C-alpha positions in Angstrom: 0.0 0.0 0.0 2.9 2.3 0.7 4.0 2.1 -3.0 0.5 2.8 -4.2 0.1 5.8 -1.8 3.3 7.3 -3.3 2.2 6.6 -6.9 -1.2 8.2 -6.2 0.4 11.1 -4.3 -1.5 10.2 -1.1 1.8 10.1 0.7 5.3 11.4 0.4 4.4 13.6 -2.6 6.8 16.2 -1.3 9.6 13.6 -1.4 9.4 12.9 -5.1 12.7 13.7 -6.8 11.4 13.1 -10.4 8.4 11.7 -12.1 7.6 10.5 -15.6 3.8 10.3 -15.5 3.4 8.0 -18.5 1.2 5.1 -17.3 3.1 2.5 -19.4 6.7 3.7 -19.3 6.7 6.1 -16.3 7.9 6.0 -12.8 8.5 8.1 -9.7 12.0 8.5 -8.2 11.9 8.9 -4.4 14.5 8.7 -1.6 14.7 5.3 0.1 13.6 5.4 3.7 17.1 4.2 4.7 18.7 7.4 3.3 18.8 10.5 5.5 19.2 12.7 2.4 22.2 14.5 4.0 25.2 12.6 2.7 25.7 11.9 -0.9 28.2 9.1 0.0 25.2 6.9 1.0 22.7 8.2 -1.6 19.8 5.8 -2.0 16.8 6.3 -4.2 14.1 4.0 -5.5 12.3 4.2 -8.9 8.7 2.9 -8.5 7.0 2.1 -11.8 3.5 3.2 -12.5 2.5 -0.2 -14.0 1.0 -2.3 -11.2 1.0 -5.7 -13.1 4.8 -5.8 -13.2 5.8 -7.4 -9.9 9.5 -8.4 -10.3 12.4 -9.3 -12.5 10.6 -12.5 -13.5 7.8 -10.5 -15.2 10.0 -8.5 -17.5 10.1 -9.1 -21.2 11.3 -7.1 -24.2 8.0 -5.3 -24.1 9.3 -3.5 -20.9 12.5 -2.3 -22.6 11.2 1.3 -23.1 10.2 1.4 -19.4 13.6 0.1 -18.3 15.5 2.5 -20.6 13.4 5.4 -19.3 14.2 4.5 -15.7 17.9 4.2 -16.6 18.3 7.4 -18.6 15.8 9.7 -16.9 16.8 8.5 -13.5 20.5 9.2 -14.0 19.7 12.6 -15.4 17.4 13.5 -12.5 20.1 12.4 -10.0 22.8 14.4 -11.7 20.5 17.5 -11.9 19.3 17.3 -8.3 22.3 15.9 -6.5 25.2 16.5 -8.8 26.1 12.8 -8.9 26.9 11.6 -12.4 25.5 8.3 -13.7 29.0 6.8 -13.7 29.0 7.1 -9.9 25.7 5.2 -9.5 24.9 1.5 -9.0 21.4 1.0 -10.5 19.9 -2.4 -9.9 16.9 -4.6 -9.2 16.6 -7.2 -6.4 15.7 -10.8 -6.9 14.0 -11.8 -4.7 12.5 -8.3 -4.1 11.5 -7.2 -0.6 8.0 -6.2 -2.1 6.3 -7.3 -5.3 5.9 -4.1 -7.3 8.7 -3.5 -9.8 11.2 -1.0 -8.4 14.8 -0.1 -9.2 17.5 0.9 -6.7 19.8 3.9 -7.3 22.7 4.0 -4.9 26.0 5.8 -4.8 28.9 3.5 -5.8 30.6 4.5 -2.6 27.7 3.1 -0.5 27.7 -0.6 0.3 23.9 -0.9 0.4 22.2 -3.9 1.9 21.4 -6.3 -1.0 23.7 -4.7 -3.5 25.9 -7.8 -3.7 25.9 -10.2 -6.6 23.7 -12.7 -4.9 20.7 -10.4 -4.9 21.3 -7.4 -7.2 20.9 -7.4 -11.0 22.3 -4.4 -12.7 19.7 -2.6 -14.8 22.1 -2.3 -17.7 22.5 -6.1 -17.7 18.8 -6.6 -17.4 18.2 -4.4 -20.5 20.9 -6.2 -22.4 19.6 -9.6 -21.5 16.0 -8.7 -22.6 17.3 -7.2 -25.8 18.9 -10.6 -26.6 16.0 -12.7 -25.5 12.6 -11.4 -24.7 11.8 -14.2 -22.2 15.3 -14.4 -20.6 13.9 -13.9 -17.0 11.2 -16.5 -17.4 13.7 -19.1 -18.4 16.8 -18.3 -16.5 17.7 -19.9 -13.2 18.3 -17.1 -10.7 20.3 -17.8 -7.6 19.6 -15.7 -4.5 20.6 -15.7 -0.9 18.2 -16.1 2.0 18.7 -15.5 5.7 18.2 -18.4 8.0 15.1 -16.8 9.6 13.3 -16.0 6.3 9.9 -17.6 5.7 10.8 -18.3 2.1 13.7 -20.5 3.2 11.4 -22.4 5.4 9.0 -23.0 2.5 11.9 -24.2 0.3 13.0 -26.6 3.1 9.5 -27.9 3.6 9.3 -28.6 -0.2 12.6 -30.4 -0.1 14.2 -27.9 -2.4 17.1 -26.9 -0.1 
């Protein structure tokens, strides 16, 4: 609901850094709650897509390339304009498994070792775009490895199913 409240401007409208209002290829860029917005060394923003049917990396196909390219280019431009941080100093990625199922893209400063930015969980947006350009159904077919904490419910489900 938090995501929908932001997209509908019922909450945190004053925190929006940038918005592309296009219902198909648009998104809002907002500071992540983990970032105090004071230090650029730990810059952390989230791009929330307007499309509600796209839940995670697994849903993406070549149809979503205009959306993903929009997030990449417009997001980098907005960060450079607002914070003076060039795109070359950003890590832009998606999580798999995500912490919530509404497609969102993380923008962090390269200098910041953000939780979940390691290779076990983070998929660079540029790589996602390239993979989908090569094969429209790449993320429906590809085995994706991800780390789980010992106390996560998903791990328990995998154990109960005999998958771990």
